[in-house]
N, CA, C and O atoms as CSV, one atom per row, in Angstrom:
chain,resi,resn,atom,element,x,y,z
A,1,MET,N,N,0.849,-1.165,0.000
A,1,MET,CA,C,0.000,0.000,0.000
A,1,MET,C,C,0.897,1.231,0.000
A,1,MET,O,O,1.904,1.282,0.706
A,2,LYS,N,N,0.521,2.211,-0.793
A,2,LYS,CA,C,1.314,3.430,-0.910
A,2,LYS,C,C,0.427,4.652,-0.783
A,2,LYS,O,O,-0.782,4.584,-1.003
A,3,ALA,N,N,1.036,5.767,-0.425
A,3,ALA,CA,C,0.336,7.052,-0.372
A,3,ALA,C,C,1.351,8.145,-0.670
A,3,ALA,O,O,2.554,7.962,-0.481
A,4,ARG,N,N,0.857,9.270,-1.131
A,4,ARG,CA,C,1.704,10.441,-1.339
A,4,ARG,C,C,1.166,11.552,-0.468
A,4,ARG,O,O,-0.036,11.815,-0.462
A,5,LEU,N,N,2.056,12.213,0.276
A,5,LEU,CA,C,1.670,13.327,1.140
A,5,LEU,C,C,2.512,14.540,0.793
A,5,LEU,O,O,3.736,14.460,0.692
A,6,ASN,N,N,1.836,15.664,0.611
A,6,ASN,CA,C,2.511,16.915,0.290
A,6,ASN,C,C,2.379,17.878,1.456
A,6,ASN,O,O,1.297,18.052,2.017
A,7,TRP,N,N,3.484,18.496,1.810
A,7,TRP,CA,C,3.500,19.483,2.873
A,7,TRP,C,C,2.859,20.758,2.363
A,7,TRP,O,O,3.227,21.254,1.297
A,8,ASN,N,N,1.907,21.296,3.109
A,8,ASN,CA,C,1.187,22.514,2.733
A,8,ASN,C,C,1.679,23.733,3.496
A,8,ASN,O,O,1.047,24.788,3.431
A,9,GLY,N,N,2.765,23.621,4.202
A,9,GLY,CA,C,3.251,24.703,5.049
A,9,GLY,C,C,2.771,24.492,6.470
A,9,GLY,O,O,1.839,23.727,6.716
A,10,GLY,N,N,3.412,25.175,7.400
A,10,GLY,CA,C,3.055,24.982,8.805
A,10,GLY,C,C,3.252,23.531,9.182
A,10,GLY,O,O,4.344,22.984,9.026
A,11,MET,N,N,2.202,22.909,9.678
A,11,MET,CA,C,2.242,21.491,10.044
A,11,MET,C,C,1.260,20.668,9.214
A,11,MET,O,O,1.021,19.498,9.515
A,12,ALA,N,N,0.694,21.268,8.176
A,12,ALA,CA,C,-0.351,20.608,7.386
A,12,ALA,C,C,0.237,19.755,6.269
A,12,ALA,O,O,1.191,20.144,5.595
A,13,PHE,N,N,-0.357,18.588,6.096
A,13,PHE,CA,C,-0.012,17.700,4.998
A,13,PHE,C,C,-1.292,17.275,4.302
A,13,PHE,O,O,-2.296,16.967,4.945
A,14,ASP,N,N,-1.239,17.265,2.989
A,14,ASP,CA,C,-2.363,16.849,2.155
A,14,ASP,C,C,-1.964,15.525,1.526
A,14,ASP,O,O,-0.989,15.458,0.778
A,15,GLY,N,N,-2.709,14.480,1.824
A,15,GLY,CA,C,-2.355,13.162,1.336
A,15,GLY,C,C,-3.309,12.660,0.273
A,15,GLY,O,O,-4.483,13.027,0.242
A,16,LEU,N,N,-2.790,11.824,-0.588
A,16,LEU,CA,C,-3.600,11.135,-1.586
A,16,LEU,C,C,-3.401,9.644,-1.364
A,16,LEU,O,O,-2.290,9.130,-1.498
A,17,THR,N,N,-4.484,8.952,-1.023
A,17,THR,CA,C,-4.387,7.526,-0.737
A,17,THR,C,C,-4.266,6.730,-2.025
A,17,THR,O,O,-4.529,7.236,-3.116
A,18,GLU,N,N,-3.868,5.492,-1.880
A,18,GLU,CA,C,-3.743,4.606,-3.029
A,18,GLU,C,C,-5.076,4.432,-3.750
A,18,GLU,O,O,-5.108,4.202,-4.959
A,19,SER,N,N,-6.176,4.543,-3.005
A,19,SER,CA,C,-7.501,4.402,-3.615
A,19,SER,C,C,-8.032,5.730,-4.162
A,19,SER,O,O,-9.182,5.802,-4.595
A,20,GLY,N,N,-7.207,6.776,-4.145
A,20,GLY,CA,C,-7.566,8.032,-4.784
A,20,GLY,C,C,-8.303,9.040,-3.923
A,20,GLY,O,O,-8.895,9.978,-4.455
A,21,HIS,N,N,-8.284,8.875,-2.617
A,21,HIS,CA,C,-8.981,9.798,-1.718
A,21,HIS,C,C,-7.993,10.767,-1.076
A,21,HIS,O,O,-6.876,10.397,-0.717
A,22,ARG,N,N,-8.430,12.005,-0.942
A,22,ARG,CA,C,-7.597,13.035,-0.326
A,22,ARG,C,C,-7.827,13.061,1.183
A,22,ARG,O,O,-8.952,12.920,1.662
A,23,VAL,N,N,-6.743,13.243,1.909
A,23,VAL,CA,C,-6.801,13.335,3.364
A,23,VAL,C,C,-5.926,14.514,3.783
A,23,VAL,O,O,-4.744,14.568,3.442
A,24,LEU,N,N,-6.507,15.451,4.519
A,24,LEU,CA,C,-5.755,16.594,5.031
A,24,LEU,C,C,-5.553,16.404,6.529
A,24,LEU,O,O,-6.513,16.213,7.276
A,25,LEU,N,N,-4.307,16.458,6.956
A,25,LEU,CA,C,-3.986,16.350,8.375
A,25,LEU,C,C,-3.199,17.578,8.794
A,25,LEU,O,O,-2.435,18.136,8.006
A,26,ASP,N,N,-3.388,17.993,10.033
A,26,ASP,CA,C,-2.717,19.185,10.532
A,26,ASP,C,C,-2.551,19.053,12.041
A,26,ASP,O,O,-3.094,18.144,12.669
A,27,ALA,N,N,-1.799,19.968,12.596
A,27,ALA,CA,C,-1.633,20.064,14.046
A,27,ALA,C,C,-2.442,21.250,14.547
A,27,ALA,O,O,-2.873,22.100,13.767
A,28,GLY,N,N,-2.638,21.293,15.843
A,28,GLY,CA,C,-3.316,22.431,16.450
A,28,GLY,C,C,-2.398,23.644,16.492
A,28,GLY,O,O,-1.187,23.530,16.308
A,29,GLU,N,N,-2.984,24.788,16.734
A,29,GLU,CA,C,-2.215,26.033,16.783
A,29,GLU,C,C,-1.129,25.983,17.852
A,29,GLU,O,O,-0.067,26.586,17.689
A,30,GLU,N,N,-1.392,25.264,18.951
A,30,GLU,CA,C,-0.407,25.156,20.030
A,30,GLU,C,C,0.842,24.393,19.597
A,30,GLU,O,O,1.877,24.464,20.259
A,31,SER,N,N,0.742,23.661,18.482
A,31,SER,CA,C,1.875,22.888,17.967
A,31,SER,C,C,2.386,23.434,16.639
A,31,SER,O,O,3.127,22.751,15.932
A,32,GLY,N,N,2.000,24.644,16.300
A,32,GLY,CA,C,2.484,25.260,15.066
A,32,GLY,C,C,1.624,25.014,13.846
A,32,GLY,O,O,2.000,25.393,12.737
A,33,GLY,N,N,0.475,24.385,14.031
A,33,GLY,CA,C,-0.426,24.134,12.910
A,33,GLY,C,C,-1.513,25.185,12.821
A,33,GLY,O,O,-1.541,26.145,13.592
A,34,ALA,N,N,-2.407,24.986,11.866
A,34,ALA,CA,C,-3.528,25.914,11.665
A,34,ALA,C,C,-4.859,25.262,12.005
A,34,ALA,O,O,-5.917,25.849,11.778
A,35,ASN,N,N,-4.810,24.051,12.549
A,35,ASN,CA,C,-6.032,23.323,12.907
A,35,ASN,C,C,-6.949,23.131,11.697
A,35,ASN,O,O,-8.171,23.215,11.816
A,36,SER,N,N,-6.345,22.870,10.527
A,36,SER,CA,C,-7.133,22.712,9.305
A,36,SER,C,C,-7.530,21.266,9.023
A,36,SER,O,O,-8.168,20.982,8.010
A,37,GLY,N,N,-7.158,20.365,9.904
A,37,GLY,CA,C,-7.520,18.965,9.728
A,37,GLY,C,C,-7.256,18.202,11.008
A,37,GLY,O,O,-6.678,18.740,11.952
A,38,PRO,N,N,-7.681,16.947,11.041
A,38,PRO,CA,C,-7.451,16.141,12.241
A,38,PRO,C,C,-5.968,15.843,12.434
A,38,PRO,O,O,-5.169,15.918,11.502
A,39,ARG,N,N,-5.629,15.502,13.674
A,39,ARG,CA,C,-4.264,15.106,14.018
A,39,ARG,C,C,-4.075,13.634,13.643
A,39,ARG,O,O,-5.047,12.880,13.631
A,40,PRO,N,N,-2.844,13.210,13.336
A,40,PRO,CA,C,-2.611,11.809,12.995
A,40,PRO,C,C,-3.122,10.810,14.036
A,40,PRO,O,O,-3.713,9.804,13.643
A,41,PRO,N,N,-2.926,11.030,15.358
A,41,PRO,CA,C,-3.463,10.053,16.309
A,41,PRO,C,C,-4.990,9.958,16.275
A,41,PRO,O,O,-5.550,8.887,16.506
A,42,GLU,N,N,-5.667,11.082,15.987
A,42,GLU,CA,C,-7.128,11.048,15.863
A,42,GLU,C,C,-7.537,10.165,14.691
A,42,GLU,O,O,-8.480,9.380,14.794
A,43,VAL,N,N,-6.828,10.298,13.584
A,43,VAL,CA,C,-7.141,9.498,12.399
A,43,VAL,C,C,-6.850,8.023,12.671
A,43,VAL,O,O,-7.601,7.149,12.239
A,44,LEU,N,N,-5.770,7.752,13.380
A,44,LEU,CA,C,-5.432,6.373,13.730
A,44,LEU,C,C,-6.525,5.744,14.588
A,44,LEU,O,O,-6.909,4.595,14.369
A,45,LEU,N,N,-7.021,6.494,15.557
A,45,LEU,CA,C,-8.093,5.999,16.421
A,45,LEU,C,C,-9.369,5.752,15.611
A,45,LEU,O,O,-10.027,4.725,15.780
A,46,HIS,N,N,-9.714,6.692,14.736
A,46,HIS,CA,C,-10.883,6.504,13.866
A,46,HIS,C,C,-10.699,5.281,12.969
A,46,HIS,O,O,-11.633,4.505,12.767
A,47,ALA,N,N,-9.494,5.116,12.437
A,47,ALA,CA,C,-9.226,3.984,11.551
A,47,ALA,C,C,-9.422,2.657,12.276
A,47,ALA,O,O,-9.942,1.704,11.695
A,48,ALA,N,N,-9.011,2.586,13.535
A,48,ALA,CA,C,-9.212,1.359,14.312
A,48,ALA,C,C,-10.694,1.056,14.461
A,48,ALA,O,O,-11.116,-0.089,14.299
A,49,ALA,N,N,-11.489,2.082,14.769
A,49,ALA,CA,C,-12.930,1.873,14.941
A,49,ALA,C,C,-13.594,1.480,13.630
A,49,ALA,O,O,-14.372,0.527,13.587
A,50,VAL,N,N,-13.293,2.204,12.568
A,50,VAL,CA,C,-13.932,1.920,11.280
A,50,VAL,C,C,-13.532,0.545,10.765
A,50,VAL,O,O,-14.362,-0.176,10.210
A,51,CYS,N,N,-12.277,0.180,10.943
A,51,CYS,CA,C,-11.806,-1.125,10.481
A,51,CYS,C,C,-12.595,-2.251,11.142
A,51,CYS,O,O,-13.092,-3.147,10.460
A,52,THR,N,N,-12.710,-2.206,12.456
A,52,THR,CA,C,-13.456,-3.250,13.154
A,52,THR,C,C,-14.950,-3.144,12.856
A,52,THR,O,O,-15.631,-4.165,12.756
A,53,GLY,N,N,-15.471,-1.914,12.713
A,53,GLY,CA,C,-16.889,-1.744,12.380
A,53,GLY,C,C,-17.244,-2.363,11.041
A,53,GLY,O,O,-18.270,-3.030,10.911
A,54,MET,N,N,-16.394,-2.142,10.042
A,54,MET,CA,C,-16.632,-2.742,8.724
A,54,MET,C,C,-16.622,-4.267,8.805
A,54,MET,O,O,-17.460,-4.940,8.205
A,55,ASP,N,N,-15.658,-4.796,9.558
A,55,ASP,CA,C,-15.594,-6.251,9.729
A,55,ASP,C,C,-16.861,-6.783,10.377
A,55,ASP,O,O,-17.406,-7.798,9.942
A,56,ILE,N,N,-17.332,-6.106,11.412
A,56,ILE,CA,C,-18.519,-6.566,12.138
A,56,ILE,C,C,-19.736,-6.575,11.230
A,56,ILE,O,O,-20.501,-7.540,11.234
A,57,VAL,N,N,-19.927,-5.520,10.454
A,57,VAL,CA,C,-21.052,-5.482,9.509
A,57,VAL,C,C,-20.935,-6.630,8.513
A,57,VAL,O,O,-21.920,-7.316,8.241
A,58,LEU,N,N,-19.751,-6.841,7.972
A,58,LEU,CA,C,-19.541,-7.913,6.999
A,58,LEU,C,C,-19.838,-9.284,7.606
A,58,LEU,O,O,-20.527,-10.100,6.995
A,59,VAL,N,N,-19.320,-9.532,8.803
A,59,VAL,CA,C,-19.527,-10.831,9.454
A,59,VAL,C,C,-21.005,-11.044,9.779
A,59,VAL,O,O,-21.541,-12.122,9.526
A,60,LEU,N,N,-21.667,-10.031,10.334
A,60,LEU,CA,C,-23.093,-10.176,10.660
A,60,LEU,C,C,-23.925,-10.382,9.402
A,60,LEU,O,O,-24.881,-11.157,9.413
A,61,ASN,N,N,-23.572,-9.698,8.319
A,61,ASN,CA,C,-24.280,-9.916,7.050
A,61,ASN,C,C,-24.086,-11.344,6.554
A,61,ASN,O,O,-25.024,-11.964,6.053
A,62,LYS,N,N,-22.867,-11.867,6.694
A,62,LYS,CA,C,-22.615,-13.254,6.282
A,62,LYS,C,C,-23.394,-14.243,7.138
A,62,LYS,O,O,-23.722,-15.339,6.685
A,63,MET,N,N,-23.691,-13.852,8.381
A,63,MET,CA,C,-24.519,-14.679,9.264
A,63,MET,C,C,-26.006,-14.492,8.952
A,63,MET,O,O,-26.868,-15.071,9.613
A,64,ARG,N,N,-26.287,-13.686,7.947
A,64,ARG,CA,C,-27.663,-13.379,7.523
A,64,ARG,C,C,-28.450,-12.651,8.618
A,64,ARG,O,O,-29.650,-12.860,8.795
A,65,LEU,N,N,-27.738,-11.798,9.337
A,65,LEU,CA,C,-28.362,-10.982,10.374
A,65,LEU,C,C,-28.452,-9.549,9.861
A,65,LEU,O,O,-27.517,-9.032,9.250
A,66,LYS,N,N,-29.587,-8.921,10.118
A,66,LYS,CA,C,-29.828,-7.573,9.611
A,66,LYS,C,C,-29.499,-6.543,10.686
A,66,LYS,O,O,-30.070,-6.553,11.776
A,67,VAL,N,N,-28.576,-5.667,10.356
A,67,VAL,CA,C,-28.208,-4.566,11.242
A,67,VAL,C,C,-29.067,-3.367,10.852
A,67,VAL,O,O,-28.977,-2.873,9.728
A,68,ASP,N,N,-29.902,-2.898,11.784
A,68,ASP,CA,C,-30.773,-1.749,11.506
A,68,ASP,C,C,-30.066,-0.423,11.767
A,68,ASP,O,O,-30.282,0.553,11.049
A,69,GLU,N,N,-29.235,-0.392,12.780
A,69,GLU,CA,C,-28.507,0.828,13.138
A,69,GLU,C,C,-27.217,0.420,13.817
A,69,GLU,O,O,-27.180,-0.560,14.561
A,70,PHE,N,N,-26.156,1.177,13.560
A,70,PHE,CA,C,-24.860,0.832,14.128
A,70,PHE,C,C,-24.012,2.098,14.216
A,70,PHE,O,O,-23.810,2.800,13.226
A,71,TYR,N,N,-23.526,2.371,15.415
A,71,TYR,CA,C,-22.521,3.418,15.577
A,71,TYR,C,C,-21.588,3.000,16.698
A,71,TYR,O,O,-21.882,2.078,17.459
A,72,MET,N,N,-20.469,3.682,16.789
A,72,MET,CA,C,-19.440,3.311,17.754
A,72,MET,C,C,-18.897,4.538,18.448
A,72,MET,O,O,-18.856,5.625,17.873
A,73,ASP,N,N,-18.484,4.360,19.677
A,73,ASP,CA,C,-17.677,5.340,20.390
A,73,ASP,C,C,-16.328,4.682,20.631
A,73,ASP,O,O,-16.258,3.505,20.983
A,74,ILE,N,N,-15.267,5.435,20.441
A,74,ILE,CA,C,-13.932,4.905,20.694
A,74,ILE,C,C,-13.167,5.924,21.531
A,74,ILE,O,O,-13.248,7.131,21.302
A,75,GLU,N,N,-12.432,5.412,22.496
A,75,GLU,CA,C,-11.633,6.282,23.355
A,75,GLU,C,C,-10.253,5.670,23.508
A,75,GLU,O,O,-10.115,4.491,23.833
A,76,GLY,N,N,-9.250,6.471,23.274
A,76,GLY,CA,C,-7.882,6.003,23.401
A,76,GLY,C,C,-7.159,6.707,24.525
A,76,GLY,O,O,-7.293,7.918,24.703
A,77,THR,N,N,-6.389,5.942,25.285
A,77,THR,CA,C,-5.539,6.495,26.332
A,77,THR,C,C,-4.108,6.445,25.823
A,77,THR,O,O,-3.631,5.409,25.360
A,78,ARG,N,N,-3.441,7.573,25.917
A,78,ARG,CA,C,-2.076,7.657,25.411
A,78,ARG,C,C,-1.082,7.783,26.557
A,78,ARG,O,O,-1.402,8.317,27.619
A,79,ALA,N,N,0.118,7.288,26.328
A,79,ALA,CA,C,1.199,7.416,27.301
A,79,ALA,C,C,1.528,8.892,27.508
A,79,ALA,O,O,1.357,9.707,26.602
A,80,GLU,N,N,1.996,9.223,28.693
A,80,GLU,CA,C,2.342,10.612,29.023
A,80,GLU,C,C,3.601,11.081,28.294
A,80,GLU,O,O,3.704,12.243,27.902
A,81,GLU,N,N,4.547,10.173,28.118
A,81,GLU,CA,C,5.838,10.529,27.516
A,81,GLU,C,C,5.847,10.199,26.028
A,81,GLU,O,O,5.124,9.318,25.563
A,82,HIS,N,N,6.684,10.926,25.297
A,82,HIS,CA,C,6.829,10.675,23.862
A,82,HIS,C,C,7.368,9.276,23.640
A,82,HIS,O,O,8.280,8.857,24.353
A,83,PRO,N,N,6.846,8.552,22.695
A,83,PRO,CA,C,6.037,8.984,21.558
A,83,PRO,C,C,4.534,9.029,21.835
A,83,PRO,O,O,3.749,9.124,20.892
A,84,LYS,N,N,4.120,8.965,23.074
A,84,LYS,CA,C,2.710,9.068,23.471
A,84,LYS,C,C,1.819,8.092,22.694
A,84,LYS,O,O,0.755,8.455,22.192
A,85,ARG,N,N,2.285,6.856,22.615
A,85,ARG,CA,C,1.522,5.828,21.894
A,85,ARG,C,C,0.244,5.498,22.650
A,85,ARG,O,O,0.120,5.776,23.843
A,86,PHE,N,N,-0.699,4.904,21.941
A,86,PHE,CA,C,-1.922,4.451,22.595
A,86,PHE,C,C,-1.586,3.239,23.458
A,86,PHE,O,O,-1.005,2.266,22.978
A,87,THR,N,N,-1.953,3.307,24.724
A,87,THR,CA,C,-1.725,2.190,25.641
A,87,THR,C,C,-3.009,1.416,25.893
A,87,THR,O,O,-2.978,0.253,26.293
A,88,GLU,N,N,-4.126,2.066,25.658
A,88,GLU,CA,C,-5.427,1.420,25.867
A,88,GLU,C,C,-6.429,2.032,24.894
A,88,GLU,O,O,-6.444,3.242,24.666
A,89,ILE,N,N,-7.260,1.169,24.330
A,89,ILE,CA,C,-8.317,1.613,23.421
A,89,ILE,C,C,-9.603,0.916,23.829
A,89,ILE,O,O,-9.645,-0.307,23.963
A,90,ALA,N,N,-10.645,1.702,24.023
A,90,ALA,CA,C,-11.962,1.161,24.388
A,90,ALA,C,C,-12.942,1.483,23.265
A,90,ALA,O,O,-13.088,2.639,22.866
A,91,ILE,N,N,-13.602,0.458,22.766
A,91,ILE,CA,C,-14.588,0.625,21.696
A,91,ILE,C,C,-15.938,0.160,22.218
A,91,ILE,O,O,-16.069,-0.965,22.699
A,92,THR,N,N,-16.932,1.018,22.125
A,92,THR,CA,C,-18.302,0.646,22.473
A,92,THR,C,C,-19.112,0.635,21.192
A,92,THR,O,O,-19.189,1.636,20.479
A,93,TYR,N,N,-19.711,-0.504,20.911
A,93,TYR,CA,C,-20.537,-0.686,19.721
A,93,TYR,C,C,-21.997,-0.533,20.116
A,93,TYR,O,O,-22.442,-1.137,21.092
A,94,TYR,N,N,-22.734,0.255,19.379
A,94,TYR,CA,C,-24.172,0.415,19.593
A,94,TYR,C,C,-24.866,-0.151,18.366
A,94,TYR,O,O,-24.734,0.377,17.262
A,95,LEU,N,N,-25.607,-1.235,18.573
A,95,LEU,CA,C,-26.268,-1.908,17.461
A,95,LEU,C,C,-27.747,-2.077,17.739
A,95,LEU,O,O,-28.160,-2.303,18.876
A,96,LYS,N,N,-28.535,-1.965,16.688
A,96,LYS,CA,C,-29.964,-2.255,16.768
A,96,LYS,C,C,-30.301,-3.226,15.655
A,96,LYS,O,O,-29.731,-3.183,14.564
A,97,GLY,N,N,-31.235,-4.095,15.961
A,97,GLY,CA,C,-31.664,-5.118,15.020
A,97,GLY,C,C,-31.864,-6.415,15.776
A,97,GLY,O,O,-31.640,-6.483,16.985
A,98,ASP,N,N,-32.277,-7.425,15.070
A,98,ASP,CA,C,-32.443,-8.748,15.670
A,98,ASP,C,C,-31.074,-9.418,15.677
A,98,ASP,O,O,-30.765,-10.247,14.821
A,99,LEU,N,N,-30.263,-9.041,16.659
A,99,LEU,CA,C,-28.864,-9.446,16.702
A,99,LEU,C,C,-28.557,-10.142,18.019
A,99,LEU,O,O,-28.365,-9.476,19.037
A,100,PRO,N,N,-28.509,-11.475,18.016
A,100,PRO,CA,C,-28.156,-12.194,19.245
A,100,PRO,C,C,-26.759,-11.779,19.727
A,100,PRO,O,O,-25.818,-11.688,18.938
A,101,GLU,N,N,-26.647,-11.534,21.023
A,101,GLU,CA,C,-25.382,-11.049,21.573
A,101,GLU,C,C,-24.215,-11.978,21.255
A,101,GLU,O,O,-23.114,-11.505,20.974
A,102,ASP,N,N,-24.437,-13.286,21.293
A,102,ASP,CA,C,-23.339,-14.207,21.014
A,102,ASP,C,C,-22.829,-14.051,19.588
A,102,ASP,O,O,-21.639,-14.242,19.337
A,103,LYS,N,N,-23.701,-13.710,18.657
A,103,LYS,CA,C,-23.286,-13.507,17.261
A,103,LYS,C,C,-22.488,-12.209,17.128
A,103,LYS,O,O,-21.507,-12.155,16.386
A,104,VAL,N,N,-22.908,-11.170,17.844
A,104,VAL,CA,C,-22.175,-9.901,17.809
A,104,VAL,C,C,-20.793,-10.091,18.432
A,104,VAL,O,O,-19.799,-9.594,17.902
A,105,ILE,N,N,-20.729,-10.801,19.546
A,105,ILE,CA,C,-19.438,-11.076,20.182
A,105,ILE,C,C,-18.545,-11.871,19.238
A,105,ILE,O,O,-17.347,-11.606,19.147
A,106,ARG,N,N,-19.115,-12.832,18.543
A,106,ARG,CA,C,-18.344,-13.619,17.562
A,106,ARG,C,C,-17.786,-12.705,16.467
A,106,ARG,O,O,-16.637,-12.858,16.053
A,107,ALA,N,N,-18.601,-11.761,16.003
A,107,ALA,CA,C,-18.151,-10.829,14.967
A,107,ALA,C,C,-17.019,-9.938,15.485
A,107,ALA,O,O,-16.048,-9.689,14.771
A,108,ILE,N,N,-17.143,-9.460,16.721
A,108,ILE,CA,C,-16.081,-8.642,17.319
A,108,ILE,C,C,-14.800,-9.464,17.440
A,108,ILE,O,O,-13.711,-8.981,17.131
A,109,LYS,N,N,-14.940,-10.701,17.888
A,109,LYS,CA,C,-13.779,-11.575,18.051
A,109,LYS,C,C,-13.086,-11.821,16.710
A,109,LYS,O,O,-11.861,-11.738,16.620
A,110,LEU,N,N,-13.858,-12.121,15.677
A,110,LEU,CA,C,-13.262,-12.354,14.359
A,110,LEU,C,C,-12.531,-11.108,13.864
A,110,LEU,O,O,-11.446,-11.199,13.289
A,111,SER,N,N,-13.135,-9.952,14.093
A,111,SER,CA,C,-12.482,-8.715,13.675
A,111,SER,C,C,-11.189,-8.493,14.442
A,111,SER,O,O,-10.141,-8.251,13.844
A,112,SER,N,N,-11.262,-8.575,15.765
A,112,SER,CA,C,-10.099,-8.238,16.589
A,112,SER,C,C,-8.985,-9.274,16.504
A,112,SER,O,O,-7.812,-8.931,16.647
A,113,GLU,N,N,-9.335,-10.533,16.272
A,113,GLU,CA,C,-8.317,-11.584,16.267
A,113,GLU,C,C,-7.881,-12.021,14.875
A,113,GLU,O,O,-6.816,-12.620,14.727
A,114,THR,N,N,-8.687,-11.733,13.848
A,114,THR,CA,C,-8.374,-12.256,12.524
A,114,THR,C,C,-8.291,-11.191,11.439
A,114,THR,O,O,-7.317,-11.159,10.687
A,115,TYR,N,N,-9.282,-10.325,11.343
A,115,TYR,CA,C,-9.428,-9.498,10.151
A,115,TYR,C,C,-8.876,-8.077,10.212
A,115,TYR,O,O,-8.283,-7.625,9.233
A,116,CYS,N,N,-9.042,-7.373,11.290
A,116,CYS,CA,C,-8.796,-5.923,11.310
A,116,CYS,C,C,-7.303,-5.582,11.260
A,116,CYS,O,O,-6.581,-5.739,12.245
A,117,THR,N,N,-6.867,-5.120,10.109
A,117,THR,CA,C,-5.471,-4.750,9.899
A,117,THR,C,C,-5.016,-3.669,10.869
A,117,THR,O,O,-3.907,-3.739,11.399
A,118,VAL,N,N,-5.854,-2.680,11.104
A,118,VAL,CA,C,-5.453,-1.554,11.954
A,118,VAL,C,C,-5.250,-2.016,13.391
A,118,VAL,O,O,-4.244,-1.673,14.014
A,119,ILE,N,N,-6.181,-2.780,13.917
A,119,ILE,CA,C,-6.033,-3.264,15.293
A,119,ILE,C,C,-4.799,-4.152,15.422
A,119,ILE,O,O,-4.066,-4.059,16.406
A,120,HIS,N,N,-4.572,-4.998,14.447
A,120,HIS,CA,C,-3.381,-5.852,14.509
A,120,HIS,C,C,-2.107,-5.023,14.414
A,120,HIS,O,O,-1.092,-5.383,15.010
A,121,SER,N,N,-2.144,-3.933,13.682
A,121,SER,CA,C,-0.977,-3.062,13.574
A,121,SER,C,C,-0.719,-2.303,14.869
A,121,SER,O,O,0.424,-1.953,15.163
A,122,LEU,N,N,-1.757,-2.046,15.636
A,122,LEU,CA,C,-1.630,-1.326,16.907
A,122,LEU,C,C,-1.390,-2.254,18.095
A,122,LEU,O,O,-1.080,-1.778,19.187
A,123,ASN,N,N,-1.524,-3.542,17.910
A,123,ASN,CA,C,-1.587,-4.487,19.021
A,123,ASN,C,C,-0.365,-4.563,19.919
A,123,ASN,O,O,-0.478,-5.061,21.039
A,124,ALA,N,N,0.766,-4.107,19.495
A,124,ALA,CA,C,1.953,-4.224,20.337
A,124,ALA,C,C,1.731,-3.504,21.665
A,124,ALA,O,O,1.849,-2.281,21.748
A,125,ALA,N,N,1.419,-4.257,22.672
A,125,ALA,CA,C,1.244,-3.755,24.039
A,125,ALA,C,C,0.097,-2.759,24.196
A,125,ALA,O,O,0.134,-1.925,25.101
A,126,THR,N,N,-0.898,-2.826,23.355
A,126,THR,CA,C,-2.100,-2.005,23.515
A,126,THR,C,C,-3.203,-2.915,24.022
A,126,THR,O,O,-3.468,-3.958,23.424
A,127,SER,N,N,-3.843,-2.540,25.105
A,127,SER,CA,C,-4.949,-3.352,25.605
A,127,SER,C,C,-6.260,-2.794,25.057
A,127,SER,O,O,-6.423,-1.582,24.915
A,128,TYR,N,N,-7.176,-3.683,24.757
A,128,TYR,CA,C,-8.466,-3.312,24.187
A,128,TYR,C,C,-9.583,-3.731,25.123
A,128,TYR,O,O,-9.494,-4.755,25.801
A,129,HIS,N,N,-10.636,-2.927,25.151
A,129,HIS,CA,C,-11.845,-3.233,25.911
A,129,HIS,C,C,-13.019,-3.012,24.976
A,129,HIS,O,O,-13.052,-2.032,24.232
A,130,TYR,N,N,-13.982,-3.921,25.012
A,130,TYR,CA,C,-15.126,-3.837,24.112
A,130,TYR,C,C,-16.416,-3.782,24.911
A,130,TYR,O,O,-16.509,-4.341,26.004
A,131,ALA,N,N,-17.408,-3.104,24.354
A,131,ALA,CA,C,-18.740,-3.055,24.956
A,131,ALA,C,C,-19.759,-3.040,23.832
A,131,ALA,O,O,-19.491,-2.554,22.733
A,132,ILE,N,N,-20.934,-3.582,24.127
A,132,ILE,CA,C,-22.060,-3.573,23.196
A,132,ILE,C,C,-23.198,-2.858,23.896
A,132,ILE,O,O,-23.651,-3.291,24.956
A,133,ASN,N,N,-23.661,-1.767,23.309
A,133,ASN,CA,C,-24.749,-0.977,23.898
A,133,ASN,C,C,-24.492,-0.664,25.371
A,133,ASN,O,O,-25.370,-0.830,26.218
A,134,ASP,N,N,-23.288,-0.214,25.653
A,134,ASP,CA,C,-22.827,0.181,26.988
A,134,ASP,C,C,-22.609,-0.973,27.961
A,134,ASP,O,O,-22.269,-0.728,29.119
A,135,GLU,N,N,-22.790,-2.212,27.536
A,135,GLU,CA,C,-22.538,-3.367,28.397
A,135,GLU,C,C,-21.164,-3.938,28.055
A,135,GLU,O,O,-20.947,-4.381,26.928
A,136,PRO,N,N,-20.234,-3.934,29.011
A,136,PRO,CA,C,-18.904,-4.455,28.720
A,136,PRO,C,C,-18.948,-5.921,28.279
A,136,PRO,O,O,-19.699,-6.729,28.825
A,137,VAL,N,N,-18.134,-6.238,27.290
A,137,VAL,CA,C,-17.960,-7.622,26.866
A,137,VAL,C,C,-16.826,-8.170,27.718
A,137,VAL,O,O,-15.686,-7.717,27.612
A,138,LYS,N,N,-17.139,-9.137,28.556
A,138,LYS,CA,C,-16.150,-9.660,29.501
A,138,LYS,C,C,-15.068,-10.462,28.795
A,138,LYS,O,O,-13.890,-10.372,29.143
A,139,THR,N,N,-15.467,-11.236,27.813
A,139,THR,CA,C,-14.513,-12.045,27.068
A,139,THR,C,C,-15.031,-12.245,25.652
A,139,THR,O,O,-16.238,-12.240,25.410
A,140,LEU,N,N,-14.113,-12.417,24.736
A,140,LEU,CA,C,-14.506,-12.702,23.355
A,140,LEU,C,C,-14.524,-14.204,23.095
A,140,LEU,O,O,-14.713,-14.638,21.959
A,141,ASP,N,N,-14.329,-14.992,24.143
A,141,ASP,CA,C,-14.352,-16.461,23.978
A,141,ASP,C,C,-15.738,-17.019,24.153
A,141,ASP,O,O,-15.934,-18.230,24.049
């Protein structure tokens, strides 16, 4: 996978993804940016959520289960010292539809353990916590 990023001055970079989509990233004014786009860690956190969300929809569809509504909240805790990597990520999935909890847990497990490239890329010493409709998932087993 490849991308091209062009510096726009200040701290802003305009990227073109391999699939042809533009992404503008910037820093806040306190870091010399103009706040014209999200910060890289924000995009990384969003990417983790979207990656697992896409997997879950795909898996539930393959199980012939209909998802009526789906959104997620994600919260990342970062280390205090540089490089301030994510040390913990909590994802809460909100789903509506005729979706048995065991099937949703299975979909989360398949995403987190098998499919989601972003989560696997972040996994080095990052702990994850999952919840469905505000109810913590105790185990994915």
